[in-house]
C-alpha positions as CSV (number, residue, x, y, z in Angstrom):
1,M,-13.0,4.9,-4.9
2,S,-13.0,6.6,-2.1
3,R,-14.8,3.9,0.4
4,T,-13.9,5.1,4.2
5,K,-15.8,7.0,6.0
6,A,-12.9,9.3,7.0
7,S,-12.1,12.9,5.0
8,T,-9.7,13.9,7.5
9,C,-6.1,12.0,8.1
10,E,-6.0,10.6,12.3
11,F,-3.1,11.9,13.1
12,C,-2.3,15.4,11.3
13,A,-6.6,16.5,10.9
14,G,-4.5,17.3,6.9
15,R,-7.2,16.5,3.9
16,L,-7.2,12.8,2.4
17,K,-7.1,12.7,-1.1
18,D,-7.9,9.5,-3.3
19,K,-5.0,8.4,-5.0
20,R,-2.9,5.4,-7.3
21,V,0.2,4.4,-4.6
22,T,3.0,1.8,-5.4
23,I,3.7,-0.3,-1.5
24,Q,5.4,-3.1,-0.6
25,H,3.4,-5.7,0.6
26,W,4.1,-8.9,2.9
27,F,2.7,-12.1,1.7
28,D,3.4,-15.9,2.6
29,G,7.2,-15.3,3.8
30,R,8.2,-12.9,0.3
31,L,8.0,-9.1,0.0
32,Y,6.1,-7.9,-3.5
33,E,5.5,-4.1,-4.9
34,V,1.9,-3.9,-6.0
35,E,1.6,-0.4,-8.6
36,K,-1.2,1.0,-8.8
37,V,-3.1,0.3,-5.5
38,A,-6.5,2.5,-4.4
39,A,-5.9,4.7,-0.7
40,Q,-6.1,7.9,0.9
41,L,-3.2,10.2,1.0
42,C,-3.4,13.3,3.5
43,Q,-2.2,15.4,1.2
44,D,-0.4,17.4,4.9
45,C,1.8,14.5,6.6
46,G,1.5,11.4,3.1
47,E,-0.3,9.2,5.9
48,R,-2.1,6.6,3.8
49,Y,-5.0,4.9,4.4
50,Y,-6.3,1.8,2.4
51,H,-9.5,0.2,2.6
52,A,-9.5,-3.6,3.6
53,E,-11.5,-4.8,0.8
54,T,-8.2,-3.7,-1.4
55,L,-5.8,-5.2,0.7
56,D,-7.5,-8.0,0.7
57,A,-7.9,-8.6,-3.1
58,I,-4.4,-7.7,-3.3
59,D,-3.4,-11.0,-0.8
60,A,-6.0,-13.3,-3.4
61,M,-3.9,-11.8,-6.4
62,L,-1.0,-13.0,-4.6
63,R,-2.7,-16.2,-3.2
64,S,-3.5,-17.5,-7.5
65,K,-0.9,-17.6,-10.4
66,H,-0.4,-13.7,-10.9
67,P,1.4,-11.9,-13.9
68,V,5.2,-10.3,-12.5
69,E,6.0,-6.9,-14.0
70,K,9.9,-7.0,-13.0
71,R,11.4,-8.4,-10.7
72,L,14.1,-6.9,-8.5
73,S,17.1,-7.2,-6.6
74,V,17.0,-6.0,-2.1
75,E,20.0,-5.4,-0.5
76,V,18.9,-6.8,3.4
77,V,21.4,-4.6,5.8
78,A,20.9,-3.9,9.4
79,A,21.9,-0.7,10.5
80,P,25.7,0.5,12.6
81,S,24.6,0.7,16.5
């Protein structure tokens, strides 16, 4: 899974570890939650890194007919002034 050259976080210099994560991904004006996405996760600050090929593959999947495991309802609110 490790396809990036960096082995340390560019923000805190922490060690990166390969992991599968859940992400929120906007595509074509819609928000999707995508599970089991390959990422590198900083063990110190939690920053996530994704390979461009991984994100392109997600877009391609969403562009075509794809299985939906569940649907979620989300409220959108404005922060108090």
